[in-house]
C-alpha positions, -999 to 999 in steps of 0.1 A, spaced: 72 110 -242 52 107 -209 19 125 -204 9 135 -169 -24 119 -158 -25 130 -122 -4 144 -95 -8 148 -57 15 158 -29 28 122 -26 23 106 -61 25 111 -98 8 90 -125 20 91 -161 10 76 -194 38 63 -216 37 49 -251 66 25 -258 63 11 -293 31 -8 -294 27 -9 -257 10 16 -234 22 19 -198 6 37 -170 31 44 -142 24 56 -107 53 67 -85 46 74 -48 65 86 -18 54 62 9 79 74 35 53 96 54 30 66 57 58 44 70 68 70 95 32 74 107 28 37 111 60 34 130 50 63 153 15 49 160 31 15 168 58 29 191 32 51 209 9 21 214 -20 35 193 -31 0 181 -68 7 185 -91 31 167 -113 55 186 -141 30 181 -121 2 198 -112 -17 166 -76 -29 160 -56 -6 138 -36 -33 121 -17 -15 94 -15 16 72 -6 6 36 -6 29 6 -30 17 -21 -2 20 -47 19 -5 -27 -9 -30 -23 -18 -27 -59 17 -33 -71 21 -63 -48 -13 -77 -60 -1 -74 -97 31 -93 -88 9 -121 -74 -12 -122 -106 -41 -106 -87 -60 -73 -87 -64 -48 -59 -100 -59 -57 -89 -95 -52 -69 -84 -21 -98 -65 -7 -121 -95 -11 -97 -123 0 -87 -120 37 -61 -148 32 -44 -128 4 -43 -96 26 -29 -116 55 -2 -130 33 8 -94 24 8 -83 60 28 -113 72 55 -108 46 86 -95 66 93 -71 37 60 -52 46 65 -52 84 71 -14 85 34 -8 75 22 -27 106 8 -8 136 -7 -36 157 18 -64 150 1 -88 174 -30 -87 151 -14 -104 121 
């Protein structure tokens, strides 16, 4: 039986006990983030108000899941520019990109 840990408009986190294992599962609807990134890219909003490049918009749950598949943590991705660049250059993640020339 799953226990609800948290819930927002776009995600749900549950605690499951499966035999001797405990699993924490987060399910998120990332479609609004993808649509926003696509819209910003198509409209040319590739810079922030401060003039910095707006490279991508990636939900934390997506970046965290990818990091785990790489044998890394989310903190590793934040601290290692090469790791983050590898994520952004993966064609499977291209729909999160806003300024595609920056990657």
